[in-house]
C-alpha positions in Angstrom: -10.4 9.8 5.9 -7.0 9.2 7.4 -4.1 8.2 5.1 -2.5 4.7 5.2 1.1 3.8 4.3 2.4 0.3 4.0 6.2 -0.3 4.3 6.9 -3.8 3.2 7.4 -6.6 0.7 6.3 -6.8 -2.9 6.5 -10.3 -4.2 5.4 -12.5 -7.0 3.6 -15.6 -5.6 4.2 -18.9 -7.3 1.3 -21.0 -6.0 1.2 -24.8 -6.4 -2.1 -26.6 -5.7 -1.5 -29.8 -3.7 -3.7 -32.3 -2.0 -1.7 -31.8 1.3 1.3 -30.0 2.6 4.4 -32.2 2.1 6.4 -33.3 5.1 10.2 -32.7 5.2 11.8 -34.9 2.6 8.6 -35.8 0.9 7.5 -35.2 -2.7 3.9 -34.3 -3.4 2.5 -33.8 -6.9 0.9 -30.4 -7.7 -2.2 -30.1 -9.7 -1.1 -26.8 -11.3 1.0 -23.6 -10.8 -0.2 -20.0 -10.9 1.9 -16.8 -10.7 0.0 -14.1 -8.8 1.1 -10.8 -7.2 1.7 -11.0 -3.5 4.1 -10.1 -0.7 2.7 -9.3 2.8 3.2 -5.6 2.3 1.6 -5.4 -1.1 -1.2 -7.7 0.0 -2.1 -5.5 3.0 -1.9 -2.4 0.8 -4.3 -4.0 -1.8 -6.7 -5.1 1.0 -7.0 -1.6 2.4 -7.2 0.1 -1.0 -10.0 -2.3 -2.2 -12.1 -1.2 0.8 -11.7 2.4 -0.3 -8.6 3.4 1.8 -6.2 6.1 0.8 -3.1 3.9 0.5 0.5 4.4 -0.5 3.0 1.6 -0.9 6.7 1.9 0.1 9.0 -0.8 -1.0 11.3 -2.1 -3.8 11.0 -4.4 -6.8 13.7 -5.8 -9.2 14.3 -4.9 -12.8 13.4 -8.5 -13.8 10.2 -9.5 -15.7 8.1 -9.4 -12.5 9.0 -5.8 -11.3 6.9 -3.8 -13.7 3.8 -6.0 -13.5 3.9 -6.0 -9.7 3.8 -2.1 -9.7 1.0 -2.1 -12.3 -1.0 -4.5 -10.3 -0.8 -2.2 -7.2 -1.9 0.8 -9.4 -4.8 -1.3 -10.8 -6.0 -1.9 -7.2 -5.9 1.8 -6.3 -2.6 1.8 -4.4 -0.3 4.8 -4.9 3.1 3.6 -6.1 5.2 6.7 -6.7 7.7 5.8 -4.0 8.4 2.2 -5.0 12.0 1.9 -6.2 13.1 -0.5 -9.0 16.6 -1.8 -8.1 18.9 -2.3 -11.1 20.2 -5.8 -11.4 18.1 -7.2 -8.5 15.3 -9.8 -8.7 11.9 -9.1 -7.4 10.8 -10.9 -4.2 9.4 -14.4 -4.8 7.1 -16.5 -2.6 6.7 -20.2 -3.2 3.3 -21.4 -1.9 1.9 -24.8 -1.4 -1.9 -24.5 -1.1 -3.9 -27.4 0.2 -7.4 -27.7 1.6 -7.8 -25.1 4.3 -4.0 -24.8 4.7 -0.8 -23.5 3.1 3.0 -23.5 3.5 5.1 -20.6 2.2 8.8 -20.0 1.5 9.9 -16.5 0.7 12.9 -15.3 -1.3 13.6 -11.6 -0.4 15.2 -10.3 -3.6 14.7 -6.5 -3.9 12.8 -6.5 -0.6 16.2 -6.6 1.2 16.8 -3.1 -0.3 14.1 -1.6 1.8 16.8 -0.3 4.2 16.9 2.5 6.8 18.5 4.6 4.0 15.4 4.0 1.9 13.2 5.1 4.8 15.3 8.3 5.0 14.9 9.0 1.2 11.1 8.8 1.5 10.6 10.0 5.1 8.6 13.1 4.2 6.0 11.0 2.2 5.8 8.3 4.9 5.1 10.9 7.5 2.1 12.2 5.5 0.3 9.0 6.6 -1.7 8.7 9.8 -1.6 4.9 10.0 1.4 2.7 8.9 1.6 -1.0 8.4 4.9 -2.9 8.9 5.8 -6.6 8.5 8.9 -8.8 8.7 9.5 -9.5 5.0 11.9 -6.5 4.9 15.1 -6.2 7.0 14.5 -6.2 10.7 16.7 -3.2 11.2 14.3 -1.3 8.9 11.2 -2.4 10.8 12.8 -1.2 14.0 14.1 2.1 12.5 10.7 2.9 10.9 8.7 2.0 14.0 10.9 4.4 16.1 10.5 7.2 13.6 6.8 6.7 13.3 6.2 6.5 17.1 8.2 9.6 17.6 6.0 11.4 15.1 2.8 10.2 16.9 1.6 7.9 14.1 -0.5 4.8 14.5 1.8 1.8 13.8 0.4 -1.7 13.0 3.1 -4.3 13.2 2.3 -7.7 11.7 5.3 -9.8 12.9 5.3 -12.3 10.1 7.4 -14.3 9.4 7.7 -14.5 13.1 10.8 -13.4 15.0 11.4 -12.5 18.7 10.7 -8.8 19.2 12.8 -6.5 21.3 11.1 -4.5 24.1 12.0 -1.3 22.3 10.2 -2.4 19.1 7.1 -3.4 21.1 7.0 0.0 22.8 7.1 1.8 19.4 4.1 0.0 17.9 0.5 0.8 18.5 -0.9 -2.6 17.6 0.9 -5.9 17.3 -1.0 -8.5 15.2 0.5 -12.0 15.2 -1.5 -15.2 14.7 -1.7 -17.8 17.4 1.6 -19.4 16.3 3.6 -16.2 15.8 2.7 -14.8 19.2 4.5 -17.6 20.9 7.7 -16.7 19.0 7.4 -12.9 19.3 7.2 -13.2 23.1 9.2 -16.4 23.5 6.4 -17.8 25.6 5.0 -21.3 25.0 3.0 -21.6 28.2 0.8 -18.5 29.0 -2.7 -18.8 27.6 -3.1 -16.4 24.6 -6.1 -14.7 26.3 -3.9 -13.8 29.3 -1.1 -12.5 27.0 -3.7 -10.3 25.2 -5.0 -8.8 28.4 -1.5 -8.1 29.7 -0.8 -6.0 26.7 -4.0 -4.0 27.4 -5.0 -3.1 23.8 -1.6 -3.4 22.0 -1.8 -7.1 21.2 -4.4 -8.5 18.7 -4.1 -12.3 18.0 -5.7 -13.8 14.9 -7.0 -17.3 15.7 -7.9 -18.7 12.3 -11.3 -20.5 12.5 -11.6 -19.3 16.1 -11.7 -15.7 15.1 -9.5 -13.1 16.9 -8.7 -11.9 20.4 -8.0 -8.3 21.5 -8.5 -6.1 24.5 -10.2 -2.8 25.1 -10.4 -0.9 28.4 -8.8 -3.9 30.2 -11.6 -6.3 29.0 -10.8 -9.3 26.7 -12.5 -9.0 23.3 -13.2 -12.4 21.6 -14.3 -11.9 18.1 -15.8 -15.2 16.7 -15.0 -16.3 13.2 -17.7 -15.8 10.6 -18.9 -18.7 8.4 -17.3 -18.9 5.0 -16.9 -21.4 2.1 -13.1 -21.8 2.4 -11.3 -22.2 -0.9 -7.8 -20.9 -0.1 -6.5 -19.3 3.2 -3.5 -17.6 1.5 -3.6 -13.9 2.3 -6.3 -14.1 5.0 -4.0 -12.7 7.6 -2.9 -9.9 5.2 -6.5 -9.1 4.4 -7.2 -8.9 8.2 -4.4 -6.4 8.7 -5.3 -4.3 5.7 -8.9 -4.2 6.7 -8.0 -3.3 10.3 -5.9 -0.4 9.0 -8.9 0.7 6.9 -11.3 0.5 9.8 -9.0 2.6 12.0 -8.7 5.1 9.1 -12.4 5.5 9.4 -12.1 6.0 13.1 -14.0 2.9 14.1 -13.7 1.9 17.8 -11.4 -1.0 18.3 -14.1 -3.7 18.8 -15.8 -2.6 15.6 -12.5 -2.4 13.8 -11.7 -6.0 14.8 -15.1 -7.3 13.7 -14.7 -5.5 10.4 -11.3 -7.0 9.8 -12.5 -10.4 10.8 -15.3 -10.3 8.3 -13.0 -9.2 5.5 -10.6 -12.0 6.3 -13.4 -14.6 6.2 -14.5 -13.3 2.8 -10.9 -13.5 1.5 -10.8 -17.3 2.0 -13.6 -17.9 -0.5 -11.4 -17.4 -3.6 -8.0 -18.4 -4.8 -4.7 -16.5 -4.3 -3.6 -13.9 -1.8 -5.2 -10.9 -3.5 -7.7 -12.7 -5.7 -10.6 -12.7 -3.3 -9.9 -9.6 -1.2 -13.3 -8.0 -0.7 -14.6 -4.5 -1.3 -16.5 -2.4 1.2 -20.0 -3.5 0.2 -19.2 -7.2 0.6 -17.8 -6.7 4.1 -20.8 -4.6 5.2 -23.1 -7.2 3.9 -21.2 -9.9 5.8 -21.7 -7.8 8.9 -25.3 -7.1 8.1 -24.6 -3.4 8.1 -26.7 -3.0 4.9 
């Protein structure tokens, strides 16, 4: 089994349950608030580890009341945490989530995630390069994402870049990643293109671009042919973390050397299952559940 590294954010998610997402300037009452471990990096690490992946998390937390529990939560889920740094005097990352029926809106406060700098990558370079597959996202400084992608590409690693929150990507960064995994909204921002059909964008990238399409599934490309992976039926409770589950499951599938079409179907099934429970990590599935969803067993 190939090793997986995740370089990214570690947050505490403050999730408020609302009847609908508030419009700008509008106040909406919440039915309750939960504090749950999250962060796109940590979520993806947990998703891959729950499936049985050999996963190491690289990132930073604060020395506040959230830092220790966030690390313990990763350990409990089978993620190796020996390279996470606790930054003295810094707060841990915080995400404020409004969760409504089949939808969510998220605001992220970086905190210690801003300390995942190129210097941090240098300090942990040897351990990072032990991995075969590395996941990156945009909740750490952009210069770090670009620095790490260049390092990993030069070392011949498989780099999965989930560009969320979305930002325009430089050509150099795109050339240094193996797979780019935005959703249907993020892909428009990444490529600064509001007009080209997503299917055409996917085919043009010839295997590099994978776009998650929510209830419409996902689109990818193999051997010049468009792959359209339909969504699987699920009893949706909360979509928070579905994209992170998809990315973590995709990394796990690649670590098992699944062909790209099979890896996308596997990731799509894991994402569907993750929407059937509350919280980003709360309903991330294990391997048996995904295989049952795919009728493998």
